[in-house]
N, C-alpha and C positions, 0 to 999 in steps of 0.2 A: 416478576417479569423475567423468562429464559433469554436470553441474548442469542443464544443459540439458534431460534426461529430465523434469525438474520442473516447467519452466516452463511456465505459461498465457501465450499470446502474446498480444499486445497488441490482438488482432483479437477477442478472447475477453475483454478487460476492461474492466471500464467505468473510467471517468476524467473527469477535469474540466481544464478549460484556466485558465492564469492570467487570462484575459477572463471568466470565468464569475463570475456573481454569487453570492454567498452562499447566495441562494435557491434558484438553480439547483443548488448545490453539496448544500445539505438535501433537496432533493425527488428525487434522483440517489440520496444516501447512504440515506434514507428507502423509496424505492420498490424498492431493491437488498437493505436491509436490510444495510448495510455500517457499521462503525463508523469507517473512514479509507476514502478513497480517494487514488489518484496524480491530481497535479497536474500537466499537463505545460504548456510554453512552444509558442507557433506553430510551431517547429520541431520537436516531439515529443520534447523533452530536458525529463528528470523533473528539476522543481525542487524537488517534497516532498510531503507527503499532508496531506489535509482531514482533520483529525480530529475526533471529537466535542466534546474538549477543547478544541481551536480556535475553535468552536462556542458552547459553553457561554460562553468565556472572554472572547468579543466581548458575547454578550448581558448577561453580569454588569457588564464594562466600561462599556456604553454604557447599560445601563439598557433598551435595545430589546429587545422581543418578541415582535414583530409581525411578519408576511410581508413586510408592505410596506417595513419597514426594511430588510429583508435584501435587498431589489430592488436598491438602486442600491449596494451594499458589494461591491467585487470580492475574488475570493478570495485573491489576491496580499496584500490587507490585512490578512489575519487568518491566514493559515498560520504554524504557528511555527516556531521555528528546530530544537525537537525532533522532528523529523519522521523516519520510518523512513529510515534512509540506504541508496541503492542499493548494490547487491553489482554487479561486471563479472561478463560472461557467463563468465569466467575463474577465477572466486572457487572455494575449495575447499568440501568439505561441511561443514569445521568451519565457514567463516564462514556459509554457511548456517544451522547450527543457532544460533551466536552471533545471527545475524538473527532467526530465529524465536522466540529465549527471552523476548525482547520486544516481538515485536509480530506481529499476525494473518498479514502477508503480509510479504514482502520484495519491494521491485522489484530488477529486472532491468534493468541498460543495457549498449550496449557503448560500445567505445571512445571513442566522440564522447560518452557520456553522454546519446544517445539511448535512450527507453523502447522495450524490446524486450516487457516481460512482467512476472509476477509469480512467485512460489514461495510456496502455504500453508502455512500453518505444519501443519495436517492433514496434506496430503499426504506431508510431512518425518516427522511423526509415524507414521504409517501404512508407510511405509519400515523406518523404525527399530524397529516392532513386528514386521513381516514379517522384518527381519535377525534379530531376538531371538528371532523362534518359530524359524526354521531351524537356530540356532545351539543353542538348547535341545534342540529334539529330536537333535541328534547329539550330544547328552551324556549322553542317557538310556540 
């Protein structure tokens, strides 16, 4: 099975760059109602995900909760190391399922690590539900 049939391409995915400020990340996440957003470098390489947890940790550790305070802090300074690990475009469906068990989306990268898109948990669950329903009908 080709996991690329589940990939939402980069051109249709919102993301931020390592040069973005925390405020820009927060505004983009808030506008799109995201709990996490991919972070790319200037070459388009996936470097991690900015998550609500990273933002909350920043606020708690600094004691700064104003929008002004987030204008001078870069996303690269606050993204955690426990970000969503990317999958290569050649990954198996089992790898995708493992990824979406823990996160709402799984980033997909090419052989160079360049971001090519995401796979959403809901798309995998819908596929599995359809597969289950099709098999269940055959057993009745």
